[in-house]
MINU-695800 format. One line per 10 residues: their letters; for each residue x, y, z of N, C-alpha, C, O. Coordinates in pm, 1 decimal. Layout:
<recs>
A = X Y Z X Y Z X Y Z X Y Z | ...
</recs>
This chain:
<recs>
XXXXXXXXXX = -1495.1 2877.4 -1830.1 -1524.5 2757.8 -1803.1 -1480.3 2705.2 -1649.7 -1360.4 2699.3 -1622.5 | -1555.4 2677.1 -1576.3 -1485.0 2647.2 -1434.7 -1383.0 2507.3 -1461.7 -1423.4 2446.9 -1561.2 | -1282.8 2452.8 -1409.3 -1179.8 2367.9 -1434.7 -1215.1 2261.4 -1261.8 -1232.6 2300.0 -1146.2 | -1212.8 2148.8 -1312.1 -1247.7 2083.7 -1197.1 -1160.0 1989.9 -1156.0 -1133.0 1894.1 -1228.4 | -1096.7 2009.4 -1015.4 -1034.9 1883.5 -963.8 -1066.3 1780.4 -901.5 -1091.6 1792.5 -781.7 | -1072.5 1669.8 -954.5 -1105.6 1550.1 -870.9 -1054.0 1475.7 -788.9 -1110.2 1395.9 -713.9 | -909.8 1505.9 -803.1 -821.8 1476.6 -703.1 -823.9 1359.2 -684.4 -923.9 1294.9 -716.4 | -677.7 1279.0 -608.6 -685.3 1176.9 -584.8 -788.5 1059.0 -555.5 -778.2 940.4 -586.7 | -891.9 1125.0 -486.3 -991.8 988.4 -434.9 -1035.4 939.8 -532.8 -1064.4 820.7 -522.5 | -1063.5 1019.3 -692.3 -1112.8 942.0 -791.9 -1014.4 883.9 -846.3 -1029.6 767.4 -882.8
XXXXXXXXXX = -900.5 943.9 -863.6 -814.6 894.1 -985.0 -741.6 718.8 -931.5 -720.7 631.1 -1015.3 | -715.0 701.2 -790.3 -669.5 578.4 -741.1 -793.5 427.0 -784.2 -769.5 316.6 -833.0 | -941.4 499.9 -731.7 -1007.6 346.5 -810.7 -1010.3 369.4 -961.7 -1005.0 267.8 -1031.0 | -1015.2 445.5 -1000.9 -997.5 432.8 -1159.6 -858.6 382.3 -1223.7 -848.9 328.5 -1334.0 | -761.5 407.1 -1141.7 -593.2 348.1 -1192.1 -613.7 201.1 -1175.2 -577.4 127.2 -1266.8 | -682.2 138.3 -1040.0 -701.9 15.5 -1027.4 -806.4 -38.7 -1104.5 -808.6 -160.8 -1120.0 | -888.3 27.9 -1152.4 -1022.4 -35.6 -1250.6 -921.6 -82.5 -1379.8 -904.9 -193.7 -1429.9 | -869.9 31.2 -1407.6 -766.6 -16.1 -1573.2 -661.5 -102.2 -1587.7 -621.5 -168.6 -1683.3 | -609.2 -83.4 -1429.8 -492.7 -201.3 -1453.4 -575.5 -326.4 -1425.0 -561.8 -415.3 -1509.0 | -654.8 -350.3 -1328.2 -738.5 -447.3 -1321.6 -804.3 -513.1 -1451.6 -810.3 -635.4 -1464.7
XXXXXXXXXX = -850.4 -428.2 -1541.4 -891.9 -460.2 -1684.8 -765.7 -498.2 -1767.7 -765.0 -590.7 -1848.9 | -666.7 -424.3 -1741.9 -542.8 -490.9 -1840.1 -471.5 -656.9 -1785.3 -429.1 -745.1 -1860.1 | -476.5 -658.6 -1651.5 -461.7 -778.0 -1618.6 -496.3 -885.2 -1612.5 -436.5 -990.1 -1588.6 | -643.3 -851.3 -1644.8 -765.3 -969.8 -1712.6 -743.2 -979.5 -1801.7 -768.6 -1092.7 -1842.7 | -683.1 -885.4 -1905.6 -688.6 -891.9 -2085.1 -548.4 -995.0 -2089.4 -545.7 -1088.4 -2169.6 | -456.9 -974.1 -2015.0 -299.8 -1012.1 -2016.8 -306.0 -1175.3 -1946.2 -228.5 -1266.2 -1976.0 | -405.3 -1182.9 -1858.4 -438.7 -1333.5 -1813.2 -509.0 -1395.5 -1860.9 -516.7 -1511.5 -1820.2 | -597.1 -1351.2 -1972.1 -681.4 -1409.4 -2053.4 -609.8 -1459.0 -2209.7 -677.1 -1526.3 -2287.8 | -485.1 -1422.4 -2238.9 -400.5 -1444.8 -2342.8 -378.2 -1557.5 -2294.8 -274.7 -1547.5 -2228.8 | -431.1 -1696.5 -2289.3 -358.2 -1819.3 -2243.1 -253.2 -1931.6 -2334.1 -293.5 -1986.4 -2436.7
XXXXXXXXXX = -164.0 -1945.9 -2297.7 -70.4 -2068.8 -2366.5 -84.7 -2136.5 -2293.8 -42.5 -2115.2 -2180.2 | -162.8 -2269.5 -2332.7 -181.2 -2404.4 -2310.5 -88.1 -2478.0 -2263.3 -3.8 -2505.5 -2348.8 | -57.6 -2546.1 -2103.9 54.1 -2632.7 -2072.5 36.8 -2783.4 -2093.1 -74.4 -2821.0 -2130.1 | 141.9 -2882.6 -2072.0 127.0 -3011.5 -2079.6 193.7 -3039.8 -1919.5 309.9 -3077.9 -1905.4 | 94.9 -3013.0 -1796.9 110.3 -2978.6 -1679.1 27.2 -3095.0 -1592.3 -59.2 -3161.7 -1649.3 | 55.8 -3113.4 -1463.9 -43.3 -3209.9 -1392.2 -152.5 -3157.3 -1388.9 -234.9 -3247.0 -1406.9 | -218.6 -3029.5 -1371.8 -342.5 -2947.2 -1378.2 -404.5 -2923.7 -1484.9 -517.3 -2875.5 -1494.7 | -322.4 -2961.6 -1582.3 -390.5 -2899.3 -1707.5 -434.9 -2744.4 -1725.9 -530.9 -2709.9 -1794.8 | -349.0 -2654.9 -1652.5 -357.9 -2559.2 -1641.7 -284.0 -2453.5 -1779.3 -289.6 -2501.2 -1892.6 | -227.6 -2333.6 -1763.0 -190.6 -2270.8 -1857.7 -122.9 -2172.1 -1824.2 -166.9 -2123.1 -1720.2
XXXXXXXXXX = 37.1 -2076.4 -1898.1 66.5 -2024.3 -1875.5 15.9 -1837.7 -1909.1 -85.9 -1829.4 -1977.9 | 56.2 -1750.2 -1881.6 -15.0 -1636.5 -1923.8 56.0 -1468.0 -1923.1 135.5 -1445.1 -1831.9 | 41.4 -1412.4 -1972.2 120.5 -1266.5 -1910.9 31.1 -1185.8 -1803.3 26.8 -1063.7 -1787.8 | -22.8 -1262.8 -1749.4 -110.1 -1140.7 -1634.5 19.3 -1114.3 -1524.8 7.8 -1020.6 -1445.8 | 106.8 -1174.6 -1522.9 222.9 -1129.2 -1435.6 293.9 -1038.6 -1453.2 356.5 -986.8 -1360.7 | 304.1 -977.2 -1640.8 370.9 -903.6 -1635.4 270.6 -780.0 -1626.8 326.8 -672.5 -1647.7 | 138.7 -772.9 -1601.3 46.5 -654.4 -1595.7 78.1 -649.6 -1432.7 91.4 -531.0 -1402.3 | 96.0 -740.5 -1309.8 118.7 -737.5 -1214.5 225.9 -667.7 -1152.5 223.9 -587.3 -1059.3 | 322.7 -713.7 -1222.3 463.0 -649.5 -1197.3 480.5 -469.8 -1241.2 537.3 -377.0 -1183.7 | 400.2 -478.8 -1372.6 381.1 -344.8 -1383.3 326.1 -258.5 -1333.0 349.8 -138.5 -1347.4
XXXXXXXXXX = 242.4 -309.9 -1265.0 149.5 -234.5 -1157.8 254.8 -231.7 -993.3 267.2 -148.0 -903.9 | 296.8 -329.7 -1010.9 397.0 -331.2 -864.1 484.7 -170.8 -926.2 455.2 -54.0 -900.6 | 607.7 -230.6 -1020.9 724.9 -92.8 -1026.9 640.4 35.5 -1035.4 667.8 131.2 -963.0 | 537.2 39.0 -1123.2 472.3 208.6 -1157.8 378.0 249.8 -1044.5 350.5 367.2 -1020.0 | 339.7 164.7 -990.2 214.6 243.4 -901.3 226.6 204.6 -727.9 183.3 276.8 -638.0 | 281.7 100.5 -713.6 276.9 63.7 -574.0 189.4 -52.5 -511.4 93.8 -99.4 -573.1 | 220.5 -88.9 -407.1 185.5 -190.5 -344.6 21.1 -229.4 -337.3 -30.0 -338.1 -364.3 | -42.0 -110.8 -294.2 -234.9 -134.2 -283.9 -271.9 -129.8 -427.7 -378.5 -189.2 -443.7 | -217.2 -75.0 -553.9 -242.6 -76.0 -660.8 -255.0 -204.4 -702.6 -364.6 -252.2 -731.9 | -118.7 -285.1 -710.0 -88.7 -425.3 -740.4 -139.2 -539.5 -679.2 -160.2 -650.6 -727.7
XXXXXXXXXX = -156.7 -496.1 -562.1 -215.8 -580.5 -496.2 -394.5 -622.0 -551.4 -428.2 -731.9 -595.6 | -479.3 -511.3 -534.4 -612.7 -492.0 -570.7 -633.4 -570.7 -722.1 -709.4 -663.0 -751.7 | -519.1 -484.2 -817.9 -504.0 -494.0 -974.5 -500.5 -628.5 -1010.0 -567.8 -694.1 -1089.5 | -392.9 -661.4 -922.5 -357.5 -782.4 -967.8 -426.1 -915.9 -923.9 -412.9 -1022.9 -983.4 | -499.9 -895.5 -813.5 -568.2 -1010.0 -738.9 -738.4 -991.5 -805.4 -808.9 -1092.4 -804.0 | -780.2 -896.8 -845.8 -882.2 -896.0 -900.9 -897.0 -944.9 -1054.2 -969.2 -1035.0 -1096.8 | -799.7 -852.2 -1132.5 -799.8 -898.1 -1243.0 -751.9 -1057.9 -1284.2 -798.1 -1117.8 -1381.3 | -647.6 -1115.3 -1187.9 -655.3 -1253.3 -1238.6 -766.5 -1333.1 -1190.8 -826.6 -1425.7 -1245.2 | -779.6 -1284.5 -1091.3 -937.5 -1399.4 -1032.5 -1045.9 -1369.9 -1122.1 -1104.9 -1464.8 -1173.8 | -1080.0 -1254.3 -1147.3 -1168.0 -1224.1 -1269.8 -1159.5 -1323.0 -1419.6 -1256.3 -1350.1 -1490.7
XXXXXXXXXX = -1036.1 -1360.1 -1439.1 -990.3 -1391.3 -1558.5 -1057.0 -1556.3 -1537.6 -1137.9 -1613.8 -1610.4 | -998.2 -1600.1 -1426.0 -1048.7 -1774.9 -1388.4 -1174.7 -1780.6 -1359.5 -1209.0 -1888.5 -1311.3 | -1272.8 -1686.5 -1374.4 -1421.3 -1688.8 -1319.4 -1468.0 -1695.9 -1421.4 -1547.9 -1784.8 -1450.5 | -1426.1 -1594.0 -1510.8 -1467.7 -1604.6 -1662.9 -1410.5 -1714.9 -1742.8 -1490.6 -1763.4 -1822.7 | -1327.8 -1751.3 -1741.8 -1232.5 -1880.8 -1812.1 -1335.1 -2012.4 -1730.8 -1440.5 -2019.0 -1667.5 | -1220.6 -2109.7 -1783.3 -1294.0 -2242.3 -1711.9 -1240.5 -2289.6 -1565.0 -1249.6 -2397.6 -1506.7 | -1192.9 -2189.9 -1536.1 -1111.3 -2214.1 -1397.7 -1183.5 -2145.2 -1267.3 -1105.7 -2101.7 -1182.4 | -1288.1 -2134.3 -1248.9 -1372.8 -2050.7 -1164.9 -1312.5 -2116.4 -987.5 -1312.1 -2043.2 -888.5 | -1269.6 -2256.9 -985.2 -1255.4 -2305.2 -875.5 -1085.8 -2234.3 -854.8 -1024.4 -2275.3 -756.3 | -1038.0 -2164.8 -916.3 -921.5 -2124.2 -909.7 -870.0 -1974.8 -861.6 -755.3 -1944.3 -829.1
XXXXXXXXXX = -1006.0 -1876.6 -867.1 -1016.9 -1788.6 -843.4 -984.6 -1721.7 -704.7 -925.3 -1615.4 -723.3 | -1001.9 -1746.1 -589.3 -973.1 -1752.8 -477.4 -814.2 -1779.8 -472.3 -759.8 -1687.9 -411.0 | -725.2 -1874.6 -516.2 -596.4 -1905.8 -507.4 -531.7 -1778.1 -606.4 -438.2 -1711.4 -562.0 | -579.9 -1754.3 -721.6 -528.6 -1667.9 -815.5 -566.9 -1495.2 -752.6 -504.0 -1403.9 -806.2 | -622.8 -1475.6 -691.6 -658.1 -1356.8 -588.0 -560.1 -1307.9 -483.8 -496.6 -1203.3 -470.3 | -570.1 -1419.3 -415.3 -428.2 -1432.7 -282.2 -328.6 -1429.9 -363.6 -266.0 -1323.9 -364.7 | -288.5 -1524.0 -442.3 -134.5 -1522.1 -479.7 -68.0 -1396.2 -544.5 36.3 -1337.7 -515.2 | -201.1 -1363.1 -683.7 -135.7 -1262.8 -736.8 -146.8 -1097.7 -667.4 -84.2 -996.4 -698.6 | -230.8 -1114.7 -584.2 -265.8 -991.6 -519.4 -115.2 -989.6 -421.4 -55.2 -882.8 -433.8 | -58.5 -1074.4 -343.0 39.0 -1103.1 -284.2 184.5 -1059.4 -383.0 259.4 -965.6 -355.7
XXXXXXXXXX = 198.1 -1141.1 -486.5 268.9 -1089.7 -597.0 312.0 -963.3 -575.3 404.1 -916.2 -508.6 | 177.6 -890.6 -685.4 207.7 -741.5 -662.2 256.0 -656.8 -518.8 330.8 -559.0 -518.4 | 202.7 -711.0 -416.5 234.4 -612.1 -310.9 356.3 -653.0 -287.8 429.3 -556.1 -309.0 | 438.7 -773.4 -245.4 588.2 -797.8 -192.4 666.8 -739.4 -321.3 771.7 -677.6 -303.4 | 609.5 -761.8 -465.5 699.3 -700.7 -537.2 742.5 -546.5 -536.6 849.9 -487.8 -549.6 | 604.2 -506.3 -514.6 616.2 -330.6 -501.8 735.9 -258.2 -362.7 825.5 -174.1 -355.4 | 661.4 -359.4 -268.4 704.0 -321.1 -133.2 899.8 -360.1 -139.3 984.5 -278.9 -102.0 | 923.3 -463.9 -180.3 1076.7 -458.5 -183.1 1142.2 -426.1 -275.4 1264.4 -425.3 -260.8 | 1079.7 -385.5 -412.1 1134.9 -256.7 -508.9 1137.6 -150.6 -421.7 1239.1 -81.0 -419.7 | 1054.1 -127.5 -356.4 1060.1 20.3 -300.0 1147.7 39.4 -223.3 1205.5 147.8 -217.2
XXXXXXXXXX = 1186.9 -98.7 -121.0 1302.7 -92.7 -24.7 1439.9 -43.5 -85.1 1517.3 18.6 -12.3 | 1473.2 -71.1 -223.3 1583.2 -41.5 -317.5 1592.4 99.7 -355.0 1686.8 165.2 -399.1 | 1467.6 131.6 -325.9 1494.2 293.9 -386.8 1591.3 379.9 -323.2 1608.7 366.7 -202.1 | 1670.0 483.5 -401.0 1761.0 574.4 -366.1 1745.4 650.9 -453.9 1700.2 617.5 -563.5 | 1792.6 813.4 -411.6 1829.1 876.7 -513.3 1970.6 838.6 -590.6 2064.6 782.1 -534.6 | 1969.2 871.9 -702.9 2123.9 832.3 -779.1 2145.7 935.8 -854.5 2059.2 1023.1 -861.9 | 2259.7 945.7 -921.8 2319.5 1003.7 -1004.6 2341.5 925.7 -1137.0 2360.6 804.1 -1139.1 | 2337.0 1010.1 -1254.9 2362.4 937.8 -1375.0 2408.7 1053.3 -1464.5 2373.8 1171.0 -1473.7 | 2510.0 969.4 -1534.1 2601.3 1077.4 -1649.9 2480.8 1108.1 -1741.8 2386.4 1030.7 -1757.4 | 2492.0 1214.4 -1793.9 2393.7 1260.9 -1907.7 2478.9 1314.5 -2021.5 2442.0 1427.6 -2053.1
XXXXXXXXXX = 2591.1 1264.7 -2100.2 2643.3 1322.2 -2187.0 2676.9 1444.4 -2144.7 2741.8 1439.9 -2040.3 | 2646.8 1611.3 -2208.8 2753.7 1701.2 -2222.2 2691.9 1748.8 -2079.3 2762.7 1823.2 -2011.5 | 2601.2 1721.7 -2043.7 2540.5 1794.5 -1875.5 2579.0 1745.7 -1761.9 2533.0 1782.7 -1653.9 | 2689.6 1635.7 -1780.1 2779.6 1592.6 -1653.6 2682.6 1512.1 -1607.6 2617.6 1436.2 -1679.6 | 2665.4 1528.0 -1458.8 2591.9 1462.4 -1375.0 2494.2 1520.7 -1314.2 2502.2 1616.0 -1236.7 | 2365.8 1443.4 -1361.5 2216.4 1496.1 -1309.7 2171.0 1397.4 -1200.0 2177.0 1275.4 -1214.8 | 2121.2 1463.9 -1079.3 2019.0 1394.8 -1021.8 1906.3 1340.1 -1087.0 1860.5 1409.9 -1177.5 | 1836.7 1207.2 -1058.3 1755.2 1126.3 -1110.0 1684.1 1055.8 -966.9 1743.2 1040.1 -860.1 | 1570.2 1026.2 -990.5 1493.0 940.4 -895.4 1428.1 842.3 -961.1 1345.5 871.3 -1047.6 | 1463.0 684.9 -921.9 1469.9 605.2 -971.2 1294.7 529.0 -891.6 1264.4 563.3 -777.4
XXXXXXXXXX = 1226.4 456.8 -950.7 1122.0 423.9 -938.6 1124.7 243.0 -862.2 1046.1 192.0 -782.4 | 1263.5 178.9 -936.3 1351.8 72.2 -881.9 1455.6 60.0 -914.5 1480.0 139.4 -1005.3 | 1537.1 0.0 -889.3 1647.1 -22.6 -931.1 1659.9 -194.0 -992.4 1565.7 -273.0 -986.3 | 1812.1 -231.4 -1057.1 1797.4 -385.4 -1104.7 1813.0 -433.3 -944.8 1732.2 -505.6 -886.4 | 1907.3 -389.6 -900.4 1890.7 -527.2 -759.5 1773.5 -529.0 -692.4 1763.3 -634.6 -630.0 | 1674.3 -452.4 -677.5 1523.3 -458.1 -644.4 1432.7 -526.1 -737.6 1329.6 -584.8 -704.6 | 1482.7 -512.7 -865.8 1398.4 -604.4 -946.0 1455.0 -731.0 -919.0 1374.1 -821.5 -898.7 | 1589.6 -761.3 -913.6 1616.5 -902.1 -865.2 1579.8 -958.3 -779.3 1500.2 -1051.3 -792.2 | 1617.2 -927.1 -689.0 1521.2 -969.6 -528.5 1390.7 -944.9 -533.6 1324.4 -1046.4 -512.3 | 1338.7 -864.8 -550.4 1150.5 -872.5 -594.2 1129.2 -1000.7 -700.7 1059.3 -1101.6 -690.5
XXXXXXXXXX = 1186.8 -970.9 -769.2 1120.0 -1083.2 -866.3 1152.5 -1243.2 -851.8 1098.5 -1336.4 -911.4 | 1275.3 -1246.8 -737.3 1273.3 -1400.6 -698.7 1179.6 -1456.6 -598.8 1149.7 -1574.1 -577.2 | 1127.5 -1313.4 -525.0 1018.5 -1337.7 -414.8 899.0 -1357.1 -464.5 804.2 -1419.9 -417.4 | 913.5 -1277.7 -599.2 742.9 -1326.4 -666.1 738.9 -1404.5 -711.8 623.3 -1444.1 -726.4 | 853.4 -1498.8 -775.9 880.3 -1628.4 -831.2 832.5 -1710.1 -729.0 750.9 -1797.6 -757.8 | 871.6 -1694.9 -609.7 857.9 -1820.5 -501.5 714.4 -1778.5 -443.2 677.0 -1844.5 -346.2 | 624.6 -1672.1 -492.1 530.7 -1645.7 -406.3 432.8 -1701.2 -497.0 331.5 -1755.7 -453.3 | 463.3 -1688.0 -653.0 355.3 -1751.8 -729.2 385.2 -1907.6 -769.0 288.9 -1958.9 -825.9 | 466.1 -1969.6 -756.4 514.1 -2083.8 -740.2 450.4 -2166.0 -632.7 369.5 -2256.8 -651.6 | 497.1 -2123.0 -515.4 433.2 -2177.3 -413.4 306.5 -2152.3 -357.6 269.4 -2228.9 -268.8
XXXXXXXXXX = 216.2 -2039.3 -400.0 82.1 -2004.1 -392.5 -13.1 -2096.5 -464.0 -122.5 -2124.5 -414.9 | 36.1 -2153.4 -603.2 -40.0 -2234.1 -659.8 17.1 -2387.5 -623.0 -46.8 -2492.6 -620.1 | 111.4 -2372.1 -605.1 142.3 -2543.6 -546.9 44.8 -2549.2 -411.1 -3.6 -2661.8 -399.9 | 7.4 -2467.1 -315.8 -55.0 -2478.6 -209.1 -219.5 -2487.4 -260.5 -306.6 -2563.0 -217.4 | -228.1 -2405.2 -345.2 -380.6 -2403.3 -409.5 -384.4 -2537.6 -467.2 -469.9 -2620.2 -435.5 | -306.2 -2555.4 -538.8 -313.9 -2689.3 -633.1 -329.6 -2791.0 -545.4 -409.3 -2881.5 -569.9 | -252.1 -2788.4 -427.2 -270.2 -2908.4 -334.4 -371.9 -2943.3 -283.5 -409.4 -3060.0 -271.6 | -450.1 -2808.3 -233.5 -572.8 -2851.9 -189.3 -663.2 -2887.7 -266.0 -746.0 -2971.3 -229.8 | -666.0 -2817.5 -418.0 -771.0 -2840.5 -508.0 -795.1 -2989.2 -541.5 -907.1 -3038.3 -527.9 | -671.9 -3072.5 -592.8 -646.5 -3137.1 -683.3 -580.5 -3245.4 -595.8 -622.2 -3361.2 -598.4
XXXXXXXXXX = -468.0 -3203.7 -511.5 -342.2 -3309.4 -442.5 -244.0 -3271.5 -489.3 -235.9 -3252.5 -610.7 | -140.4 -3249.7 -404.3 -18.8 -3208.0 -432.0 61.7 -3297.3 -545.0 139.9 -3247.4 -626.0 | 30.5 -3434.2 -537.4 90.1 -3475.7 -646.3 84.5 -3431.6 -765.6 195.4 -3424.4 -818.6 | -15.6 -3393.8 -838.8 -51.3 -3328.9 -929.2 -18.6 -3155.6 -951.9 -21.3 -3097.8 -1060.5 | 7.7 -3102.5 -837.4 60.0 -2947.9 -869.2 184.1 -2965.1 -845.0 236.1 -2853.5 -845.3 | 280.4 -3065.9 -818.4 448.1 -3076.9 -818.6 452.4 -2980.9 -988.5 455.5 -2858.8 -1003.9 | 451.2 -3088.6 -1093.4 479.3 -3041.9 -1215.7 444.2 -2952.6 -1276.1 467.9 -2956.3 -1396.8 | 346.3 -2789.8 -1199.7 326.3 -2713.6 -1253.8 450.5 -2603.3 -1210.6 474.2 -2496.4 -1266.7 | 517.8 -2659.1 -1100.5 636.9 -2537.4 -1034.4 710.9 -2477.6 -1144.0 727.7 -2356.1 -1153.8 | 743.1 -2540.1 -1203.9 873.5 -2483.9 -1320.6 790.1 -2412.7 -1406.1 849.7 -2323.0 -1465.7
XXXXXXXXXX = 655.8 -2424.7 -1435.2 552.2 -2329.0 -1550.4 540.2 -2175.9 -1460.7 545.9 -2060.5 -1503.1 | 525.7 -2216.8 -1351.9 458.0 -2107.4 -1263.7 611.0 -2017.7 -1228.6 622.1 -1896.8 -1208.4 | 716.4 -2120.1 -1229.7 838.4 -2017.9 -1201.0 900.7 -1923.0 -1348.9 960.7 -1815.6 -1346.4 | 860.9 -2007.5 -1472.3 891.7 -1921.2 -1607.9 806.0 -1838.9 -1589.3 859.9 -1732.1 -1560.5 | 681.6 -1830.6 -1590.9 562.4 -1732.3 -1602.0 561.3 -1625.1 -1499.8 502.7 -1525.5 -1542.4 | 611.2 -1610.6 -1366.4 641.3 -1506.2 -1294.8 775.2 -1440.5 -1298.9 806.4 -1331.5 -1250.9 | 860.6 -1539.3 -1375.1 1010.2 -1505.9 -1397.5 1000.7 -1369.0 -1515.3 1044.6 -1254.5 -1504.6 | 927.7 -1433.0 -1623.6 912.5 -1340.1 -1742.1 805.5 -1225.9 -1691.5 859.0 -1115.5 -1681.9 | 685.0 -1228.1 -1661.8 581.5 -1129.5 -1592.4 704.6 -1009.7 -1504.4 700.2 -889.9 -1532.1 | 792.5 -1056.9 -1415.2 910.1 -965.0 -1324.4 1005.3 -871.1 -1473.1 1036.6 -752.0 -1473.0
XXXXXXXXXX = 1029.3 -966.5 -1576.7 1164.1 -893.5 -1654.1 1031.8 -788.9 -1726.3 1030.6 -665.8 -1726.5 | 945.5 -865.1 -1774.0 825.5 -748.0 -1863.6 768.9 -680.9 -1807.3 730.0 -582.9 -1870.8 | 735.3 -687.1 -1682.5 677.7 -540.0 -1602.4 782.7 -451.6 -1549.2 753.6 -338.6 -1509.7 | 922.9 -504.1 -1545.4 1008.5 -416.0 -1525.2 1052.4 -286.0 -1626.9 1065.2 -165.1 -1608.1 | 1069.8 -382.7 -1753.6 1119.5 -288.8 -1845.6 952.4 -183.6 -1885.4 955.7 -60.5 -1887.8 | 821.2 -265.4 -1912.5 723.2 -220.8 -1944.0 706.6 -59.0 -1831.3 668.5 47.6 -1879.7 | 740.9 -74.0 -1694.2 728.6 41.7 -1618.7 829.8 150.6 -1657.8 798.2 269.4 -1664.1 | 948.1 105.9 -1682.7 1037.8 190.6 -1728.5 1005.5 295.8 -1839.2 997.4 418.2 -1828.0 | 989.0 215.7 -1949.8 983.3 285.9 -2063.4 811.3 381.0 -2058.4 796.4 488.4 -2116.8 | 708.4 317.5 -1984.1 574.7 408.9 -1935.7 602.9 546.7 -1877.6 565.2 658.4 -1912.9
XXXXXXXXXX = 697.1 496.5 -1756.4 726.1 655.4 -1651.4 811.3 757.5 -1744.7 793.6 879.3 -1747.3 | 935.5 663.9 -1843.8 985.4 752.9 -1922.1 925.1 847.8 -2036.9 985.6 947.6 -2076.2 | 820.4 814.0 -2078.8 723.3 827.8 -2186.5 613.2 911.0 -2142.7 557.0 997.5 -2209.9 | 583.6 870.9 -2003.9 485.5 1013.9 -1913.2 499.7 1013.7 -1778.9 419.1 963.8 -1700.3 | 630.4 1084.4 -1742.6 686.2 1100.7 -1630.2 557.4 1135.5 -1489.0 607.0 1102.1 -1381.3 | 418.1 1190.1 -1473.8 354.0 1205.6 -1415.9 312.3 1093.5 -1344.2 246.8 1110.3 -1241.3 | 346.7 957.3 -1391.9 274.1 843.4 -1344.7 378.9 826.9 -1221.6 337.3 749.5 -1135.4 | 450.1 858.8 -1207.3 558.6 868.8 -1067.9 434.5 941.3 -954.2 429.8 883.2 -845.8 | 380.9 1006.9 -963.5 285.3 1079.5 -899.8 203.5 982.1 -822.4 210.0 962.4 -701.1 | 136.3 931.8 -897.0 35.5 806.5 -865.0 41.2 689.5 -800.2 -57.9 616.8 -792.7
XX = 161.1 657.5 -744.7 165.2 575.9 -695.1 127.2 599.3 -509.5 137.6 709.8 -456.2 | 82.6 469.5 -431.4 51.4 465.4 -334.4 25.3 321.7 -272.5 -12.4 310.6 -155.8
</recs>
């Protein structure tokens, strides 16, 4: 039987589609809040940051933007879909680019084997810096979007909730990417 190699041309759209669907599901798991806009917090940022740390800026931009926007369109927040697409798309791309800037080949002690070279996809300093930028992008994006949609006075009370949501997403996405890559190392080859 002939073995077919579809190459990366078919793989990347499939990865984006799967991660977009995961982002949609995580975003659809809503936790209602008592804020100025009557919005909600969700775990979609975990999926966006996972895509950023594990798969890179393009995948994170497309999967994060499309997944969160689709959750808004299907949910009762269709007017927020463009804001979500831009905000979470930028969140994913910037998070990935900043984390990538901190990449380096390092050494790790490995018990009896001594020191062994490893290649990390991110480092904790990179996660911290990219996480802070991610939080600013999400809080700022929804503040500006909320200001345009319903007024800036109503958007102010949502800032702490957006900071909490995106901060949780950074930590959750970083840890999830670490364990997924450890369990399945070929994921490293799927970054772009």
